N, C-alpha and C positions, 0 to 999 in steps of 0.2 A: 854465801860468801859476801864479805863486806869489802867494798872498794870505795874509799873516801866516805861519802855520805850515802852511798848506794847499797842496797841489800838485794841480792838475787838468790834464787834457788833454781838453778838450771840443771836438770837431769837429762841425760842422753843415753839411749841404747843404740849402739852401733853394731852392725853385723857385716862382715866381709869374709870372702873366701880366698883360698889360694887360686892363682891363675889356672883356669881350666879345671878347677876343683880337684887338683892332684893331691892325694892324701900324704902330704909332706910333714905334717906335724905329728911326730912320733911320740910314744909315751915317755921317752927319755927327754925329748925336746920340750914337750908341753909345759911342765911346771916352770922351767927356766924362761920360756917365752912369756908365760903369764906374768911372771915376776918382772921381766924386762918391760913389758907393756905397762905394768903398774908404775914402774920407775919413770917411764916417759910421761905418763899422765901426771904424775906428781911434779916432774920437772916443768910441766906446763901449768902448774898451779891448779890441777884438777884433783879430785878425790876419787880414786878408783873404788868402786863399791863391789863389783863382781866382774870377773873375767873367766871365761870358760869356752869350751867349744868341742870340736871334733877334729879329726885328722885333716880336714879340708876347709874348716872355717872357724871363725872366732866371734864371740859375743862379748861386748864390753858395756858395762853400765858405769857411768862416771857422773860426778857433779862437776860442773865446769864454770869458770868465772865469766862474767858478762863481757869482758874485753877480749875473749878468745873466740875466734870464728870456728865453727864446726869444721869447715873445710881445712883449716890449719891444724886443728886437733887430729883429724884423720890422716892428713898428709904426714904429720910427724910420727904418729903411731905406725903407719905402714912403712914409710921410707926408713926410719931409724931401725925398726925391727928387722926389715929385710936386709939391711946392711949388716946388722949384728948376726943374723943367721948365716949370711955368707962368710963372715969372719970366723965364727966358731964351728961351722959345718961346711967346709969347702966342698964336700961331696954333694951338697945341695946347691950347686952352682946355678941350676936352672930355677931355683925357688923364686917365686914372685907372688905378690898379692894381686887379686883381681883389680882392674882399673877403678871400678866404682865401689860403692858400699850402700847399705841400707841404713837409714838413720831415723830414729823415732824419739820424739820428745816424750818425757815421762813426768807425770804429775806426782807431787809428793805422796799423795795417798796410794799411788801405784808402785812406789819404789820397792817395797818389800816383796810384792808378788813378782815383779820383773827380776829382782835379785834371785829369788828362789827358782824362777824359770831358767835363768842362766846357770845357776849352780847345778841344776838337774839335767843338763844337756845330754849326758850319756844315757840316762834313763829315757829321756824324751826321744832321742834318736834311735833307740832300739825299736821304736814303732813308726817313726816318721822320718823320711829322708830330708836332706837339706832343701832341695828344690821345692818340695811340698810345703815345708815350714816357711821358707822365705816368701813364697807367693802368698801364703795365708796371711803372713804378717803385713805384707803390702796391701792386700785386699781389705784387711780390717781398717786401714787408714783411708780407704776410698780410692786407692789406685786401681785403674782399669786398663793398664797398658798391655803391651805385647809381651807375653812370657818369654818368647824366644829372644827378645831384645835384652831383657833384664837378666836372663840367666846365661848369657854368653860369656 
């Protein structure tokens, strides 16, 4: 993205779950939620590349501008989508996203493989659960924290 005389290529893969990993994202809600999240990303001058997940979590791959903090991007995605879900599905009054998220920078040569990974979530999760997947992603980055802490 070009801002003034600056050129950046910032790609980010974010993963976050519903609070308590409650399977709240139904097959009816899922496509609308993905479209809503893409709209929020675009509103923040991001380019949504892939959005997918399961009933209890979301993966997003976006290209984002250099003047947008990752924390702001995730705050907007989560708060605006949560408010929207409460408006269109009042029966999901207890719906909430987890407090934190996993975030991973992605190099340009890896964008296609991360995009495919996100698009194939249903197939992937037929064999691997969220906790295993998320801990594996963290460990690949060098994380060696307490799994009980990150999975709460």
